[in-house]
DRENFI-842927 format. One record per residue (C-alpha): chain; x, y, z. Coordinates in steps of 0.001 Angstrom, whole numbers, plus 500000, padded with zeros to 6 digits. Layout:
<nodes>
+-----+--------+--------+--------+
: mol :      u :      v :      w :
+-----+--------+--------+--------+
:   A :      X :      Y :      Z :
...
+-----+--------+--------+--------+
</nodes>
This chain:
<nodes>
+-----+--------+--------+--------+
: mol :      u :      v :      w :
+-----+--------+--------+--------+
:   A : 511728 : 504641 : 511516 :
:   A : 514768 : 503967 : 509343 :
:   A : 514605 : 505220 : 505772 :
:   A : 514665 : 501730 : 504276 :
:   A : 511688 : 500649 : 506419 :
:   A : 509529 : 503222 : 504629 :
:   A : 510151 : 501590 : 501244 :
:   A : 507683 : 498921 : 500121 :
:   A : 508959 : 497217 : 496979 :
:   A : 506253 : 496374 : 494452 :
:   A : 506866 : 492866 : 493130 :
:   A : 504915 : 493467 : 489938 :
:   A : 506075 : 490274 : 488247 :
:   A : 504274 : 486993 : 487565 :
:   A : 507087 : 484503 : 488071 :
:   A : 508035 : 483068 : 491450 :
:   A : 511719 : 482849 : 490524 :
:   A : 511973 : 486555 : 489637 :
:   A : 510007 : 487619 : 492717 :
:   A : 512178 : 485592 : 495088 :
:   A : 515339 : 486742 : 493333 :
:   A : 514316 : 490325 : 494091 :
:   A : 513486 : 489382 : 497694 :
:   A : 516927 : 487859 : 498210 :
:   A : 518600 : 490872 : 496627 :
:   A : 516627 : 493550 : 498432 :
:   A : 515378 : 492195 : 501772 :
:   A : 518030 : 494240 : 503582 :
:   A : 517289 : 497384 : 501568 :
:   A : 513487 : 497711 : 501857 :
:   A : 510938 : 497445 : 504641 :
:   A : 508421 : 495165 : 502943 :
:   A : 507403 : 493611 : 499638 :
:   A : 504091 : 494269 : 497915 :
:   A : 502389 : 491245 : 496390 :
:   A : 499653 : 492436 : 494075 :
:   A : 497108 : 490797 : 491822 :
:   A : 499604 : 489821 : 489139 :
:   A : 501866 : 487795 : 491409 :
:   A : 499222 : 486552 : 493863 :
:   A : 496973 : 485308 : 491070 :
:   A : 499931 : 483550 : 489460 :
:   A : 501315 : 481875 : 492576 :
:   A : 498619 : 481978 : 495266 :
:   A : 499243 : 482460 : 499004 :
:   A : 502384 : 480325 : 498902 :
:   A : 504291 : 483299 : 497466 :
:   A : 503557 : 485233 : 500659 :
:   A : 504933 : 482383 : 502781 :
:   A : 507978 : 482070 : 500514 :
:   A : 508806 : 485739 : 501010 :
:   A : 508242 : 485502 : 504763 :
:   A : 510486 : 482429 : 504953 :
:   A : 513237 : 484523 : 503388 :
:   A : 512873 : 487221 : 506012 :
:   A : 510606 : 489648 : 504174 :
:   A : 507403 : 491308 : 505364 :
:   A : 504503 : 491319 : 502907 :
:   A : 501891 : 493873 : 501929 :
:   A : 499119 : 491889 : 500195 :
:   A : 497657 : 494345 : 497697 :
:   A : 494410 : 492745 : 496491 :
:   A : 492070 : 495680 : 497191 :
:   A : 489102 : 493658 : 498466 :
:   A : 485743 : 495206 : 497570 :
:   A : 482600 : 493174 : 498234 :
:   A : 479781 : 492752 : 500721 :
:   A : 480854 : 493003 : 504392 :
:   A : 480636 : 489265 : 505102 :
:   A : 482828 : 488347 : 502138 :
:   A : 485491 : 490961 : 502873 :
:   A : 485538 : 489988 : 506550 :
:   A : 486106 : 486355 : 505564 :
:   A : 488973 : 487395 : 503287 :
:   A : 490389 : 489395 : 506186 :
:   A : 490466 : 486315 : 508377 :
:   A : 492397 : 484502 : 505650 :
:   A : 494924 : 487353 : 505434 :
:   A : 495314 : 487287 : 509213 :
:   A : 496039 : 483568 : 509172 :
:   A : 498584 : 484243 : 506447 :
:   A : 500257 : 486692 : 508872 :
:   A : 500873 : 489327 : 506243 :
:   A : 502221 : 492676 : 507416 :
:   A : 499408 : 494703 : 505850 :
:   A : 496624 : 494390 : 503300 :
:   A : 494030 : 496642 : 501742 :
:   A : 490399 : 497047 : 500760 :
:   A : 488584 : 499674 : 498701 :
:   A : 487158 : 502485 : 500835 :
:   A : 484383 : 502680 : 498239 :
:   A : 483036 : 499466 : 499802 :
:   A : 481699 : 501606 : 502627 :
:   A : 481946 : 501998 : 506385 :
:   A : 480015 : 498846 : 507288 :
:   A : 482312 : 496696 : 505153 :
:   A : 485440 : 498166 : 506748 :
:   A : 484103 : 498033 : 510302 :
:   A : 483184 : 494363 : 509928 :
:   A : 486643 : 493681 : 508518 :
:   A : 488339 : 495355 : 511483 :
:   A : 486237 : 493374 : 513943 :
:   A : 486908 : 490010 : 512319 :
:   A : 490640 : 490574 : 511739 :
:   A : 491260 : 491522 : 515344 :
:   A : 489133 : 488650 : 516596 :
:   A : 491090 : 486206 : 514413 :
:   A : 494451 : 487661 : 515471 :
:   A : 493509 : 487352 : 519138 :
:   A : 492399 : 483752 : 518634 :
:   A : 495685 : 482865 : 516914 :
:   A : 497757 : 485047 : 519265 :
:   A : 499436 : 486809 : 516339 :
:   A : 499915 : 490459 : 515409 :
:   A : 496968 : 491784 : 513422 :
:   A : 497898 : 493088 : 509971 :
:   A : 497767 : 496806 : 509297 :
:   A : 494409 : 497447 : 507626 :
:   A : 494455 : 499958 : 504800 :
:   A : 491722 : 501566 : 502727 :
:   A : 492385 : 502469 : 499099 :
:   A : 491022 : 505918 : 498352 :
:   A : 491250 : 507244 : 494773 :
:   A : 493628 : 505282 : 492559 :
:   A : 496699 : 507296 : 491608 :
:   A : 496052 : 506520 : 487925 :
:   A : 492820 : 508555 : 488033 :
:   A : 492691 : 512258 : 487206 :
:   A : 490109 : 514887 : 488160 :
:   A : 488704 : 514704 : 484639 :
:   A : 488224 : 510931 : 484875 :
:   A : 486599 : 511296 : 488296 :
:   A : 483988 : 513590 : 486770 :
:   A : 483514 : 512075 : 483307 :
:   A : 483922 : 508347 : 484004 :
:   A : 482968 : 507886 : 487679 :
:   A : 480308 : 510640 : 487566 :
:   A : 481537 : 512337 : 490750 :
:   A : 481103 : 515955 : 489678 :
:   A : 480642 : 517862 : 492929 :
:   A : 483920 : 517026 : 494660 :
:   A : 487627 : 517323 : 493938 :
:   A : 489931 : 514315 : 494109 :
:   A : 491471 : 515712 : 497286 :
:   A : 488112 : 516269 : 498999 :
:   A : 486912 : 512781 : 498102 :
:   A : 490136 : 511211 : 499369 :
:   A : 489876 : 513044 : 502690 :
:   A : 486220 : 512085 : 503170 :
:   A : 486988 : 508420 : 502470 :
:   A : 489988 : 508569 : 504828 :
:   A : 487775 : 509943 : 507605 :
:   A : 485224 : 507182 : 506949 :
:   A : 487979 : 504548 : 507071 :
:   A : 489296 : 505946 : 510337 :
:   A : 485790 : 505951 : 511830 :
:   A : 485492 : 502270 : 510842 :
:   A : 488712 : 501461 : 512734 :
:   A : 491111 : 501108 : 509816 :
:   A : 494805 : 501833 : 510425 :
:   A : 495424 : 504020 : 507404 :
:   A : 494900 : 504615 : 503724 :
:   A : 496599 : 504163 : 500405 :
:   A : 496647 : 507568 : 498751 :
:   A : 498493 : 509837 : 496348 :
:   A : 501420 : 511774 : 497863 :
:   A : 499497 : 514934 : 497027 :
:   A : 496816 : 514022 : 499576 :
:   A : 499139 : 513142 : 502481 :
:   A : 498945 : 516506 : 504232 :
:   A : 495159 : 516935 : 503963 :
:   A : 494696 : 513395 : 505332 :
:   A : 497110 : 513965 : 508223 :
:   A : 495377 : 517241 : 509030 :
:   A : 491959 : 515578 : 509002 :
:   A : 492833 : 512244 : 510645 :
:   A : 495924 : 512983 : 512754 :
:   A : 499568 : 512015 : 512442 :
:   A : 498952 : 508500 : 513797 :
:   A : 496739 : 507552 : 510867 :
:   A : 499028 : 505820 : 508376 :
:   A : 499491 : 506875 : 504776 :
:   A : 500918 : 504487 : 502198 :
:   A : 501708 : 506204 : 498934 :
:   A : 502188 : 504722 : 495480 :
:   A : 503018 : 507029 : 492596 :
:   A : 506549 : 507544 : 493932 :
:   A : 509129 : 508220 : 491243 :
:   A : 512703 : 509402 : 491817 :
:   A : 513702 : 512284 : 489540 :
:   A : 515804 : 509842 : 487515 :
:   A : 512872 : 507461 : 486800 :
:   A : 510020 : 507578 : 484256 :
:   A : 506471 : 508397 : 485388 :
:   A : 504908 : 505469 : 483444 :
:   A : 501114 : 505250 : 483985 :
:   A : 500885 : 507184 : 487271 :
:   A : 499441 : 510713 : 487030 :
:   A : 499587 : 512047 : 490605 :
:   A : 503245 : 511412 : 491483 :
:   A : 506124 : 512849 : 493505 :
:   A : 509696 : 511967 : 494486 :
:   A : 510640 : 509927 : 497592 :
:   A : 512125 : 512976 : 499322 :
:   A : 509026 : 515055 : 498607 :
:   A : 506745 : 512289 : 499894 :
:   A : 508750 : 512082 : 503116 :
:   A : 508631 : 515843 : 503562 :
:   A : 504867 : 515706 : 503081 :
:   A : 504690 : 513237 : 505976 :
:   A : 504083 : 509836 : 504418 :
:   A : 504684 : 506723 : 506506 :
:   A : 505385 : 504263 : 503689 :
:   A : 506033 : 504617 : 499963 :
:   A : 505438 : 501943 : 497341 :
:   A : 508155 : 501858 : 494692 :
:   A : 508381 : 499328 : 491884 :
:   A : 509896 : 499820 : 488456 :
:   A : 512500 : 502428 : 489466 :
:   A : 514086 : 499618 : 491506 :
:   A : 512970 : 496365 : 489863 :
:   A : 513673 : 497528 : 486296 :
:   A : 517037 : 499064 : 487167 :
:   A : 520230 : 497508 : 485844 :
:   A : 521315 : 497202 : 489485 :
:   A : 518243 : 497022 : 491793 :
:   A : 520334 : 497215 : 494973 :
:   A : 522088 : 500352 : 493754 :
:   A : 518737 : 501903 : 492807 :
:   A : 517278 : 501109 : 496244 :
:   A : 520337 : 502555 : 497950 :
:   A : 520023 : 505772 : 495921 :
:   A : 516479 : 506166 : 497249 :
:   A : 517592 : 505412 : 500821 :
:   A : 520343 : 508032 : 500479 :
:   A : 517768 : 510526 : 499168 :
:   A : 515496 : 509884 : 502159 :
:   A : 518315 : 510049 : 504689 :
:   A : 519379 : 513419 : 503298 :
:   A : 515997 : 514936 : 504178 :
+-----+--------+--------+--------+
</nodes>
């Protein structure tokens, strides 16, 4: 995989014009574009089609978490949208994820299209061990142990990979195998601010740890020259 294909650019904006400006600027410098709640809730599914029409692949980051029937129905919609990948919360459980896998692949076969990569969100990278214990009341397990257990559950349900902190890449690969995908937010080059992420690492470190894809937003989108910023990250990855 080329270095640029590992970069998923987070389009954390709420205006179509800014999002598509970034797509035009960076479609040859990143592997995909992440459309999250902010942009999707502002523009709806048309923003995904607009990005695709400009040659970009889309990671729809809506983190579905509901009863199995509802999440499976949402999965069929995402399949019809022909997004590259989308995610659900692993905390929704094995039955929810297994039903999703079944319905997405059934829908893709019916439409004769490629099924999206199905990802499970483990523990959000904004959460610390202290918050896990004091706010989520999970007191008998470390963040890393919980992430690995949820990754194993997702794999057993048929999911393609997980969204996780870079710090959990190696334990997940050891538990689930190299073919199980890891998509890692919390990536910050040494020259960028950490912002609200707590469990972070640099692009080169994430690659060395074995990640498949890394989600990067503000270090590129807030840069004076987004293309130059993206190229600096590509150069960093290619030097590994």
